[in-house]
N, C-alpha and C positions, 0 to 999 in steps of 0.2 A: 515564472512560478513564484507563488507567494512565499514559500519557504526560503528560496534563494534570496529573494528581496529582503526578507527579515534578517537573514544572516549578514547581508551587506550593511544593514542599517542599525543592528543591535548586537550586543555581545551575548549571543545565545548559543547553546549547544543542543542540538537535536539528536535524540536517540530514537531509532525505529524500534517499536515494540509490535510484535506480530499479534494478529487477532483472528479467531476462528470464524471467518466469514463463510457461511454455507459449507461447513467441513464435511458434510456427507455427500457432497456433489461427486458423482462418479467421474472417472478419468476422462470419459468422452464428453463430459459437460452436460448441461441442461439448457434448453432454450429458455428465454425469459418467460415465455408462455407456460412452460412446464414448471418453472420456479414459482410463478405467481398465477396459478390457474384462476380463470374467471375474472381477472382484473383487466381493466382498460390500461394498457401500457403507454398509450400516447401521452397522458399527462406526466407520468413518471419519467419518460424519456425527455420530454420538454423541460421538466424541472432539472434533471441532471445536466442537460446541455446548457441551461441558463447558469446553474451553479458553477459548472466548470468554466464557462466563459468569464463569469465574475471573478473567479480565482485565477484567471489567466492560464488555464490548462486546456490542452487539446482534448477533444472528445470525438470519437467516431460513431458509427451506427452499430453500436454493440447489440448483438442479438442473443448472446449466450453468456452463461456464467460457467467458470471452470474452477476446478479444485485448485486452490492456491498453496496447499501444504508444501509441496516441493519447492515452489518459488520462495516461500517464506524461509525454508531451510537455507536456500542459497542466499537470501537476503541477509540472514544472520552471519553466514560465512563471509559475504562481501564486506560486512562491517569490520572484519578482521584484516581486510586487504587494502593496500594502498589504492586509491581511486575507486574503492568499493561503492561509494555513493552513486556512481554512475549506473550501477545495476538497478537500484531502486527506481530511478527515472526511466530506465530502459524497460523494466517490467511493467511500470505504469502504462507506458506508451504501447507496449505489446498487447496488453490486456484491454485497455480502454479505447485505444485509437485503432489499432490494427486487428483486433479480434482474434489474437493468437491464443491457442489452447496452451496455457501455461502449466497444465498438469503433465504435459508430455516431456519426458527427459530430453529428447533431441531438440525440441523447440526451445527449451530452457538453455541448453548448451549453446545454441545459436545466439540467443540473447546475451549470454555471458560473454561469448567471443566478441560480439558486436560492441559490447560495453568496454572492451579492452582488458578483460580479466582472463585468467588462465582456464581454458576449456577443459584440459585434462584434470586439473586440480578440482574443478567444479564437478566433473564426472565422478571423481573419487568421493567427493562429499555426498553426492546423491546416492552412489552405490552403498556407501557405508552408513548413510543417514547420520553423519557426524554431528549435525546441528539439530537433530530431532529433539534432544533434551532441552536445548535452549528455546526452541519454539514451544515446547510443552510448558516451560516456565513462563514464557510470555503469555500464553493462553490463560494460564492459571491467574497471572497478575491482572490480565484484562477482566476476567470474570470477577475477581475479588474487588476490583475498582469500580465495577458496575458499568463498564464500557459496553455499549450495545451496537456501535456502528463505527465505520471508518470514513475518513480519518477522525481521530480524537486527539486533541492537543491537551496534554495533562501537565500540571505542575502542582505537586502536593495534592490537595483535595479540590482544586479548581480544574474545570474541563471546558473545552470548546469542542462541540461535536459537529461533524459533518464538513463537507466541502464549503469553505467560507471565503469571502472576498478578503483581500489583503488588509483592508481597513479594520475588519473585525479581529483578525489575528494580531495586528499591530496594537490595538487597544488592549488585548489580552497581555501581550508582552510588556507594554507600558505599565499596566496595572501591577504585574509581577515585579518590575524594576522599582516601582514606587514602594512596594511592600518591603523590598530589600534595603531601601535607604532610610 
């Protein structure tokens, strides 16, 4: 994965900021045909598959989009836990490779447990919506920054938008490091 490779090669700190991607999606999800009515999805799917391959990311035969709000709240919680980074990767795989409905609490708790985090604590986070405010803050920050898609890599007023090959992200990091020297 490009982010892991960047961390190995450069002194960077990555902080996950959540984004309201299709926030009105119902819990049951929407087929991609419902989300993009009347569009030919074949070119979109081919482009996603190509971009993911260039970035060294796995990609399945995704047919639906699911509401990611609860997953985002668990992502913010995971950032406070030792080993929490594993949850971000597990959520990515569940959604983009395995087609799991990440809006469903039980599915999320299974992903949490598989990532090695405390299932009971995660259930409490979901029940109490303990990290809802943190996600709201991230969404407001994303809107204020003009972010329109994921992933977006940001430093100051510079952005790289979309799934990018490692070489593009490396140039971004190198540019930032040159600015600091």
